[in-house]
C-alpha positions as CSV (number, residue, x, y, z in Angstrom):
1,M,2.3,-7.3,-0.1
2,K,2.1,-9.8,3.2
3,N,0.6,-8.2,6.1
4,L,1.1,-5.0,4.8
5,Q,-1.6,-2.8,7.1
6,L,-0.2,-3.8,10.3
7,S,3.3,-2.9,8.6
8,R,1.9,0.4,7.3
9,R,-0.2,1.4,10.3
10,T,3.4,0.4,12.4
11,L,5.1,3.3,11.0
12,L,7.8,4.3,13.4
13,G,7.8,-0.1,14.1
14,A,7.3,1.6,17.6
15,T,5.1,2.0,20.1
16,A,2.4,4.9,20.6
17,G,4.0,8.0,21.0
18,A,2.6,10.5,24.4
19,S,0.2,12.4,22.6
20,A,-1.6,9.1,20.9
21,L,-1.7,7.6,24.4
22,A,-3.4,11.1,26.0
23,L,-5.3,11.0,23.4
24,A,-6.7,7.5,24.3
25,S,-6.6,7.7,27.3
26,C,-10.3,9.8,28.1
27,G,-13.0,7.6,28.9
28,T,-11.8,4.0,27.0
29,S,-13.1,0.5,27.7
30,G,-10.2,-1.0,26.6
31,P,-9.8,-3.0,23.0
32,G,-13.2,-4.4,23.6
33,G,-15.4,-1.5,23.2
34,S,-16.0,2.6,24.7
35,G,-18.1,4.3,26.8
36,G,-19.5,7.5,26.5
37,G,-22.0,9.2,24.6
38,G,-25.7,8.5,24.2
39,G,-28.1,7.7,21.9
40,S,-28.0,5.0,19.6
41,A,-24.7,2.9,19.1
42,A,-22.5,1.8,16.1
43,T,-20.1,-0.8,16.2
44,Y,-16.7,-0.5,14.0
45,W,-13.9,-2.9,13.5
46,D,-10.7,-1.8,12.7
47,L,-6.8,-3.3,13.1
48,S,-4.8,-4.0,16.5
49,G,-1.2,-2.8,16.7
50,Q,0.4,0.5,18.3
51,P,0.5,3.6,17.6
52,G,-2.8,2.9,15.2
53,E,-4.8,1.6,17.9
54,G,-3.7,4.2,20.5
55,I,-4.7,6.9,18.0
56,T,-8.1,5.2,16.5
57,Q,-9.0,4.4,19.9
58,G,-8.5,8.1,21.3
59,A,-10.7,9.6,18.1
60,V,-13.7,7.1,19.1
61,D,-13.3,7.9,22.7
62,A,-13.3,11.5,22.0
63,F,-16.3,11.4,19.6
64,N,-18.6,9.6,22.1
65,E,-18.1,12.5,24.2
66,L,-19.8,14.4,22.1
67,D,-23.7,13.4,22.7
68,Q,-24.0,12.3,18.7
69,G,-24.7,8.6,19.9
70,T,-22.0,5.4,20.9
71,V,-19.8,4.0,18.7
72,D,-18.2,0.4,20.3
73,L,-15.1,-0.3,19.0
74,T,-13.5,-3.9,18.5
75,F,-10.0,-4.4,17.6
76,F,-8.6,-7.4,15.8
77,Q,-5.3,-8.9,14.3
78,N,-4.3,-8.0,11.0
79,D,-4.7,-12.1,9.4
80,A,-7.9,-13.3,11.7
81,Y,-9.8,-9.4,10.7
82,K,-9.4,-10.5,7.0
83,Q,-11.1,-14.0,7.5
84,K,-13.7,-12.6,9.8
85,I,-15.1,-9.0,7.6
86,R,-15.9,-10.9,4.9
87,T,-17.0,-13.8,6.7
88,A,-19.8,-11.1,8.7
89,I,-20.2,-9.5,5.3
90,G,-21.2,-12.2,3.7
91,A,-23.3,-12.8,6.2
92,G,-25.3,-10.1,6.6
93,E,-23.9,-9.2,10.1
94,A,-21.0,-6.7,9.6
95,P,-20.2,-3.9,12.0
96,T,-22.0,-0.4,11.2
97,I,-18.2,1.0,10.6
98,I,-16.2,-1.5,8.1
99,Y,-12.2,-0.8,8.0
100,G,-10.9,-1.9,4.9
101,W,-8.1,-0.9,2.0
102,G,-10.3,0.4,-0.8
103,G,-9.6,-0.8,-3.9
104,G,-10.4,-4.4,-5.2
105,G,-12.4,-5.1,-2.0
106,L,-14.2,-2.5,-1.6
107,R,-15.6,-2.6,-5.5
108,T,-16.2,-6.4,-4.6
109,Y,-18.4,-5.1,-1.4
110,A,-20.1,-2.2,-3.9
111,A,-21.2,-4.5,-6.3
112,A,-23.3,-6.6,-4.3
113,E,-24.7,-3.5,-2.5
114,Q,-23.3,-4.7,0.8
115,V,-21.8,-0.8,1.8
116,E,-23.2,2.5,1.5
117,D,-23.4,4.7,-1.2
118,L,-21.6,7.4,0.4
119,T,-21.6,10.2,-2.8
120,S,-24.7,12.4,-1.4
121,F,-23.6,12.4,2.2
122,F,-20.5,13.9,1.0
123,E,-21.7,16.1,-1.6
124,E,-24.5,17.5,1.0
125,N,-21.2,17.8,3.8
126,S,-18.6,19.0,1.2
127,E,-16.7,20.6,3.6
128,V,-16.2,16.9,5.3
129,K,-15.1,15.6,2.0
130,D,-12.7,19.4,1.4
131,R,-10.6,18.5,4.3
132,F,-9.3,15.5,2.6
133,V,-5.8,15.6,0.7
134,E,-7.2,14.8,-3.3
135,A,-5.1,12.1,-4.0
136,V,-6.8,9.2,-1.8
137,W,-10.5,9.8,-2.8
138,G,-9.3,7.4,-5.4
139,A,-9.2,4.0,-4.0
140,A,-12.4,5.2,-1.9
141,T,-14.1,5.5,-5.4
142,V,-16.4,2.9,-7.5
143,D,-17.5,3.6,-11.2
144,D,-17.8,7.5,-9.4
145,K,-19.0,6.3,-6.0
146,I,-17.4,7.3,-3.2
147,Y,-18.1,4.2,-1.2
148,A,-15.5,4.9,2.0
149,I,-14.1,7.5,3.5
150,P,-10.0,7.8,3.8
151,N,-8.4,7.9,7.3
152,E,-4.8,7.5,8.4
153,S,-1.9,8.4,7.6
154,T,-0.6,7.9,3.5
155,Q,1.9,5.8,2.9
156,P,3.5,6.0,-0.9
157,I,6.6,3.3,-2.2
158,I,9.5,5.2,-2.3
159,L,12.8,5.6,-3.4
160,F,15.4,5.7,-0.9
161,N,19.2,6.0,-1.3
162,N,22.3,6.0,1.0
163,K,23.4,9.6,0.7
164,T,27.1,8.2,1.8
165,V,27.2,5.8,-0.9
166,L,26.2,7.5,-3.9
167,E,29.2,10.3,-2.8
168,N,31.7,7.8,-2.7
169,I,30.7,6.1,-6.3
170,G,30.1,9.6,-8.0
171,A,26.6,9.5,-8.4
172,E,23.7,11.9,-7.4
173,A,20.0,10.6,-6.8
174,P,18.5,9.3,-10.1
175,T,15.9,11.3,-11.5
176,T,15.9,9.6,-15.2
177,W,16.1,6.3,-15.9
178,D,19.7,6.4,-17.8
179,D,21.1,7.8,-14.0
180,L,19.4,4.8,-12.1
181,M,21.4,2.2,-14.5
182,S,24.3,4.5,-14.4
183,I,24.1,4.0,-10.6
184,V,24.3,0.8,-11.0
185,E,27.2,0.3,-13.2
186,K,28.9,2.6,-10.8
187,A,27.9,0.8,-7.4
188,N,28.9,-2.4,-9.4
189,S,32.2,-1.6,-9.9
190,A,32.8,-0.5,-6.7
191,G,31.9,-3.6,-4.8
192,V,28.2,-2.1,-3.2
193,A,24.9,-3.7,-4.4
194,P,23.4,-0.8,-6.4
195,I,19.8,-1.8,-5.2
196,S,18.8,-3.6,-2.1
197,L,15.5,-5.7,-2.5
198,A,14.2,-8.3,0.0
199,G,12.6,-10.7,-3.3
200,Q,11.4,-13.0,-1.6
201,S,8.2,-11.5,0.0
202,R,7.7,-10.3,-3.7
203,W,5.0,-7.2,-2.8
204,T,8.6,-6.1,-2.9
205,S,9.6,-6.7,-6.5
206,M,5.7,-5.7,-6.9
207,M,6.8,-2.2,-6.5
208,W,8.8,-1.6,-9.0
209,L,6.4,-3.2,-11.2
210,E,4.1,-0.4,-10.1
211,Y,6.5,2.1,-10.5
212,L,8.2,1.2,-14.4
213,L,4.2,0.7,-15.7
214,D,3.1,4.1,-14.4
215,R,6.6,5.7,-15.6
216,I,6.1,4.1,-19.2
217,G,2.9,3.9,-19.9
218,G,0.9,6.8,-17.2
219,A,-1.1,6.0,-14.7
220,E,-4.4,5.3,-17.4
221,V,-2.6,1.9,-17.9
222,F,-3.3,0.3,-14.6
223,E,-6.5,2.2,-14.2
224,R,-7.6,0.0,-16.8
225,I,-6.3,-2.8,-15.4
226,A,-8.0,-2.2,-12.2
227,A,-11.6,-1.9,-13.8
228,G,-11.1,-4.9,-15.3
229,E,-11.2,-4.0,-19.2
230,P,-10.4,-7.1,-21.5
231,D,-7.2,-7.6,-22.3
232,A,-5.8,-4.8,-20.3
233,W,-2.7,-6.4,-19.1
234,L,-1.7,-7.3,-22.9
235,D,-0.9,-3.4,-23.0
236,D,2.4,-2.8,-25.1
237,A,3.6,-1.1,-21.9
238,V,3.2,-4.3,-19.8
239,V,5.6,-5.8,-22.0
240,E,7.6,-3.0,-21.6
241,M,7.9,-3.2,-18.4
242,G,8.8,-6.8,-18.0
243,K,11.6,-5.4,-20.4
244,K,12.8,-3.4,-17.8
245,V,13.1,-5.9,-15.3
246,E,14.8,-8.1,-17.3
247,E,16.9,-5.0,-18.1
248,L,18.0,-4.9,-14.1
249,I,18.8,-8.4,-13.7
250,G,20.8,-8.4,-16.5
251,A,22.8,-5.5,-15.1
252,K,22.7,-7.2,-11.7
253,A,21.0,-3.8,-10.3
254,F,19.8,-6.0,-7.2
255,V,21.6,-7.4,-4.2
256,D,23.4,-10.8,-4.5
257,G,20.7,-13.3,-2.9
258,F,17.8,-11.1,-3.5
259,Q,15.1,-14.0,-4.3
260,S,16.2,-15.4,-0.5
261,M,15.9,-12.1,1.5
262,A,12.6,-11.3,3.3
263,A,11.3,-7.6,4.2
264,D,10.0,-8.9,7.6
265,S,13.4,-9.0,8.8
266,N,14.3,-5.6,7.9
267,S,17.4,-6.8,5.6
268,D,17.1,-4.7,3.1
269,Q,16.5,-1.9,4.7
270,A,19.9,-3.2,7.1
271,L,22.0,-3.4,4.0
272,L,21.2,0.4,3.5
273,W,22.4,1.5,6.4
274,T,25.0,-0.1,6.7
275,D,26.3,1.4,3.4
276,Q,26.5,-2.0,1.8
277,A,23.7,-0.5,-0.8
278,A,22.9,3.0,-2.6
279,M,19.1,2.8,-3.0
280,M,15.7,0.5,-2.3
281,L,12.4,1.1,-3.1
282,Q,10.5,0.8,-0.2
283,G,7.1,2.1,1.9
284,G,7.3,5.5,3.7
285,W,6.3,2.9,6.9
286,T,10.1,1.7,6.6
287,Y,11.5,5.7,7.4
288,G,11.0,4.6,11.0
289,S,12.9,1.4,11.8
290,M,15.1,2.9,9.8
291,K,15.5,5.8,12.3
292,T,14.9,3.7,15.2
293,S,17.5,0.8,14.0
294,G,19.6,2.4,11.3
295,D,23.0,3.5,14.3
296,G,22.1,7.3,13.6
297,F,21.5,7.0,9.9
298,V,18.6,8.9,9.7
299,Q,19.8,11.7,12.3
300,D,23.0,12.0,10.7
301,G,21.3,13.2,7.4
302,R,22.5,10.3,5.2
303,L,19.4,8.8,4.3
304,G,18.1,10.6,0.7
305,Y,14.6,10.1,-1.0
306,D,13.0,11.5,-3.8
307,P,10.9,10.4,-7.0
308,F,10.8,7.3,-8.9
309,P,12.5,8.5,-12.2
310,T,11.1,8.9,-15.6
311,I,11.9,6.7,-18.5
312,E,12.5,8.4,-21.7
313,G,9.8,8.1,-24.1
314,G,7.1,7.0,-21.2
315,K,3.9,8.6,-20.6
316,G,4.2,8.8,-16.9
317,D,5.0,12.0,-14.8
318,L,7.8,12.2,-12.7
319,A,5.1,13.2,-9.8
320,N,2.9,10.4,-9.7
321,L,2.7,8.2,-6.7
322,V,2.4,4.7,-5.9
323,G,1.5,2.8,-2.6
324,N,-1.0,3.4,-0.1
325,P,-2.8,5.8,-0.4
326,A,-4.7,5.8,3.0
327,G,-6.6,3.2,5.2
328,Y,-10.9,3.6,4.0
329,L,-13.8,3.5,6.8
330,S,-17.3,2.5,4.5
331,I,-21.1,1.9,6.6
332,S,-22.6,-1.4,6.8
333,A,-25.8,-1.5,3.7
334,D,-27.0,-4.2,6.8
335,A,-26.7,-1.3,9.5
336,S,-30.0,0.2,10.9
337,D,-30.9,3.9,10.3
338,E,-29.9,4.5,13.6
339,E,-26.1,2.8,13.2
340,K,-26.2,4.5,10.1
341,E,-26.9,8.2,11.5
342,V,-24.3,7.1,14.1
343,A,-21.9,6.3,11.7
344,R,-22.0,9.1,9.4
345,A,-21.9,11.6,12.6
346,Y,-18.3,9.9,13.5
347,F,-17.5,10.4,9.6
348,T,-18.2,14.0,10.1
349,D,-16.9,14.4,13.6
350,G,-14.8,12.0,14.7
351,V,-12.7,11.0,11.8
352,M,-9.1,12.5,10.9
353,T,-10.0,15.7,13.4
354,D,-7.0,17.9,14.0
355,A,-6.3,15.9,17.4
356,V,-6.0,12.8,15.1
357,A,-3.5,14.0,12.9
358,E,-1.0,15.9,14.9
359,S,-0.7,12.4,16.8
360,I,-0.3,11.1,13.1
361,I,2.5,12.8,13.0
362,E,3.9,12.4,16.2
363,T,4.2,9.2,15.4
364,G,5.9,9.5,11.8
365,G,3.1,9.6,9.5
366,V,1.8,12.0,7.3
367,P,-1.9,12.6,7.5
368,V,-4.1,12.5,4.7
369,V,-6.1,15.5,5.9
370,T,-5.0,19.4,4.3
371,G,-4.1,22.1,6.7
372,Q,-1.2,20.6,9.0
373,D,1.3,22.3,7.6
374,D,2.7,24.0,10.7
375,A,2.4,20.8,12.4
376,M,5.0,19.0,10.3
377,A,7.1,22.2,10.2
378,A,7.4,21.6,14.3
379,S,8.4,17.9,14.0
380,E,11.9,16.6,14.4
381,D,11.1,14.6,11.3
382,S,9.9,17.7,8.9
383,D,12.4,17.5,6.4
384,Y,11.0,14.1,5.6
385,L,6.9,14.5,6.3
386,E,6.6,18.0,4.7
387,W,8.8,16.4,1.3
388,I,5.7,13.9,1.6
389,Y,3.1,15.6,2.5
390,G,4.1,17.7,-0.6
391,A,4.6,15.0,-3.1
392,I,0.6,13.9,-2.4
393,Q,-0.6,17.1,-2.8
394,E,1.2,17.4,-5.8
395,A,0.6,14.1,-7.2
396,P,-1.6,14.2,-10.7
397,A,-2.4,10.2,-9.3
398,F,-1.3,8.3,-6.5
399,T,-2.3,4.7,-7.5
400,Q,-3.0,2.0,-5.1
401,S,-0.5,-1.1,-4.9
402,W,-1.7,-3.2,-7.1
403,D,-2.6,-6.4,-4.8
404,Q,-5.1,-4.0,-2.7
405,A,-6.4,-2.5,-6.0
406,L,-6.9,-6.2,-7.2
407,Q,-9.3,-8.7,-6.2
408,P,-7.9,-11.3,-4.1
409,T,-7.8,-14.1,-6.2
410,V,-6.0,-11.8,-9.4
411,A,-4.0,-10.2,-6.9
412,E,-1.9,-13.5,-5.7
413,E,-1.5,-14.4,-9.1
414,L,-0.1,-11.3,-9.5
415,L,2.7,-12.2,-6.9
416,V,3.5,-15.5,-8.4
417,N,4.0,-14.0,-11.5
418,T,5.5,-11.2,-10.2
419,E,8.2,-13.6,-8.8
420,Q,8.5,-16.1,-11.7
421,L,9.4,-12.6,-13.6
422,F,12.1,-11.4,-11.3
423,L,14.0,-15.1,-11.3
424,G,13.7,-15.4,-15.0
425,S,11.7,-18.2,-15.5
426,I,8.8,-16.2,-17.8
427,T,9.2,-13.8,-20.3
428,P,7.4,-10.4,-20.0
429,E,4.7,-11.6,-22.4
430,Q,3.7,-14.0,-20.6
431,F,3.6,-12.1,-17.4
432,A,1.2,-10.1,-19.7
433,E,-0.5,-13.4,-20.5
434,N,-0.6,-14.8,-17.8
435,M,-2.2,-11.9,-15.4
436,N,-5.1,-11.3,-18.7
437,A,-5.5,-14.5,-17.9
438,A,-6.5,-14.4,-14.2
439,S,-8.2,-11.2,-14.8
440,A,-10.6,-12.9,-17.6
441,S,-11.4,-16.0,-14.8
């Protein structure tokens, strides 16, 4: 997805809340580093952008007061960071603590032994691992070994709806594929777009593929694809997924001109909150912008959110999720023993503390740790946050966004072929064959 992590980290599309700023105020030395603490120092690179930047800075400052060593924190913009971290890791000059997205990138680093195997650390510190929601560990794991600790908020992909539009066309939120297609028909008859989609961004269309494949073949199909199993893209479920896209296109399910709409402008969200569309499949990070820009759409209770529907004969569980389980932190294999010791201490006593979790909740995010029920209930967004929080804890599978789970070159081919599939310029069979060839090269 384009500039994904900035979108996901920003959550509300606003500056940090007061508590995040307060958390960050104790001893900060600015974006270039943090003071406090004694003994050894570990370097840590993360992404800029509020509210995440303030929360992360505050977590580091609080840890540095514990006298377990010092973490020196530096922030980078999203795109600049991606290039800089790859170069630094390849040159053996990575920071001690490496911010990442898990999935395909982490698999590459693990295979090259560029990041530490943390499996024994979590076995010896089970109370640390047990703090986290179980569903977020998949993207941190490579061949049954853990190479990263989850961090920040969780952001699944959600089927949003406009309750007013659904009521006006005599429909309810869909729980099955037939329900969804019925809404498409009713919305078109009423002159309303059934589904808002910013298809020019490509990753927005990919979200449909992620859920369709899960509901048709179960989470195991993409697990095999992500693991690099030969011919995994040729699974019958992949072709059936493509046929469902053809069904949607043929039924005029997406708003007219969706191919030229970009997500960066929030035009897809605007169609939902202005009653011009019935549904929108988008990331949880859009909740905040719909709340702040939607002229009371969220506050008036007109925004609905539900699981992606099941498909008759499909193997996927209604409770399965796709999206972004968390951000992830790894330890560089090239760091000194002293630096690694400080990093492990930060993982134990600095990452996702109760104070950090509270700040995330107050910015409209759902932290990736357990025990947050009371804080969720006290939030003005409690209904939404508790729904997400319950969903991630109950999900039998939480599949990472495909463009993050796959190797970068394969991910780009995925976006190209996704666009072509939605344009109708390739068939479902060609999509499967093209992706299989890209994965094999």
